[in-house]
N, C-alpha and C positions, 0 to 999 in steps of 0.2 A: 194932737195929744203925745207927747213924746215922755209918758212916764214908763217904769220898768213893767207896769202891767198892761200896756198898749195892745200888747198882742195875745192877750191870754182871752181864749174861748172858755166855755163853761169847764171844757174837757181837755183841750191840748194847748200846748206852746210852742214857739219856735226855739231853735236853739240860741239864738241871742237872746231871747227873754229869759230863757232858763239859765242863762250864764250870769245876766244883770242880777235875778233873783239870789242866785246861789254865790254872786261875788266871785266869778270864777272865769276863766277864758271860754270861748266857744269849742275850743278843741277838747277841753276837760269834760264839756256835756257829749260831744260826739264820742269819745272814749266810754262814758258811762252807757252810751246808747248801743255802740258796738259790742259792749262787754255785757250787755244784757242786765245791768245793773238797775235801770229805769226802763219802763214800759215805752217802748217807741217804734216807728215805722216811719219808712220813706215815704216821701210823697211825689218825688221828680224823679226824671231820668238823670239829673245832677247828683242825685243822693242825698238831698234836704231831709232832715229828720222833723218830724212833730213827735213831741213829747207828752205824754199822758200826764196831766197836770198833778192829780192823785198820786201817781206813782213818784214824781219827783219829791213830792212833800214828805211822803213816806220814805224815801230814802235819806232826804235830810233827818228826818226825825230819827231814824234808825242810827244813823252815824252820830248825831248829838247823844242819843241814850246811852251809845256804847262808849262815850268818851275816848273814841280814837281820832286819829286824823280823819279830817273831813273826807279827802280826797287821797289817792295813793299816787 
């Protein structure tokens, strides 16, 4: 299965999946995680992120509601 939702569990997504869902680069998702704009945690010694799916959707909805640029 190679759909954008292939790596979604009930509560978390990878940075790659989050990037595809929001149509941005993985670097943008990493910045959101590092800046604390979405709830996320590191899962490996290499520093890979897992992002809380509800938090990601909340961030997206907040930015849409504010009618501002989606990402800085």
